[in-house]
C-alpha atoms as one frame of an Amber mdcrd trajectory, in Angstrom:
protein
 -49.429 123.144 -41.023 -50.385 122.644 -44.641 -48.272 123.836 -47.537 -49.396
 124.325 -51.132 -47.478 122.805 -54.013 -48.531 123.515 -57.596 -47.742 121.033
 -60.331 -48.104 122.079 -63.960 -49.276 119.081 -65.976 -48.241 118.216 -69.552
 -50.509 120.912 -70.952 -49.406 123.553 -68.437 -52.639 123.269 -66.427 -52.001
 123.950 -62.727 -52.812 121.188 -60.253 -52.785 122.620 -56.727 -52.006 120.157
 -53.952 -51.747 120.327 -50.189 -48.964 118.648 -48.288 -47.431 118.617 -44.859
 -43.825 119.366 -43.997 -41.924 116.095 -44.251 -43.993 114.803 -47.171 -42.137
 113.672 -50.266 -42.792 115.586 -53.512 -43.065 112.360 -55.537 -45.788 110.950
 -53.284 -47.710 114.248 -53.324 -47.648 114.301 -57.137 -48.691 110.669 -57.396
 -51.585 111.264 -54.985 -52.720 114.095 -57.276 -52.810 111.675 -60.227 -49.807
 113.077 -62.072 -47.688 110.773 -64.282 -44.742 110.496 -61.902 -43.932 106.801
 -61.968 -41.161 106.548 -59.379 -40.152 103.077 -60.543 -37.266 102.754 -58.065
 -39.361 104.003 -55.131 -36.963 106.812 -54.256 -33.692 104.897 -54.471 -32.232
 107.149 -57.221 -31.990 104.204 -59.614 -34.222 105.737 -62.298 -35.447 109.131
 -63.458 -39.171 108.400 -63.813 -40.074 111.001 -61.177 -38.288 113.835 -62.951
 -39.837 117.299 -62.558 -38.782 120.759 -63.665 -38.646 123.216 -60.791 -39.807
 126.771 -61.501 -36.667 128.916 -61.921 -37.572 131.193 -59.007 -37.670 128.146
 -56.716 -34.693 126.154 -57.937 -31.988 127.884 -55.868 -34.230 127.875 -52.796
 -34.242 124.066 -52.640 -31.463 122.051 -51.037 -28.937 121.181 -53.763 -29.098
 117.853 -55.546 -26.642 115.179 -54.482 -24.120 113.957 -57.049 -26.084 110.705
 -57.420 -29.238 112.664 -58.279 -27.340 114.743 -60.832 -26.087 111.512 -62.414
 -29.635 110.125 -62.734 -30.889 113.387 -64.225 -28.504 112.765 -67.137 -30.937
 109.990 -68.153 -34.131 112.020 -67.709 -36.087 112.778 -70.866 -36.488 116.520
 -71.324 -34.059 117.425 -68.534 -33.300 121.115 -68.067 -31.107 123.226 -65.824
 -33.785 123.287 -63.113 -34.612 119.561 -63.276 -34.821 117.501 -60.092 -35.959
 114.043 -59.069 -39.154 114.582 -57.106 -38.359 111.581 -54.895 -35.404 113.496
 -53.482 -37.356 116.575 -52.394 -38.621 116.381 -48.832 -41.051 119.242 -48.340
 -40.535 121.910 -45.688 -42.683 124.828 -44.555 -40.337 127.126 -46.501 -41.451
 125.412 -49.725 -45.028 126.688 -49.419 -45.956 127.874 -52.910 -43.422 125.680
 -54.741 -44.233 125.195 -58.430 -42.918 122.319 -60.529 -43.722 121.137 -64.039
 -44.187 117.560 -65.170 -42.214 117.174 -68.412 -44.185 116.420 -71.555 -42.042
 113.304 -71.962 -43.266 111.823 -68.650 -45.233 108.612 -68.886 -46.476 106.541
 -65.991 -46.338 102.907 -67.124 -48.405 101.936 -64.077 -51.439 103.448 -65.842
 -51.030 101.693 -69.187
């Protein structure tokens, strides 16, 4: 089963991606070429994979762990619906999920 995830890039342009249940949102975004660095490789030791979840989706996701909330305090442009994309494992129920990449995001791997 394939699920569709839409990322909104820095300019608000939609980037539709396909993923499978069990995929990690960070890896899906990176594969689509979005500036989600993921410096710590999913260990919750940075906030370089920060995304902003569309408000209508935020409460439908599993809640963030306390450690994730702590790292989001360091994320540039964090908002109420911010999450670390490395901590979102995709499920079939997330088909249609929309997240935005903050304007402040910069992938140092591409510099």
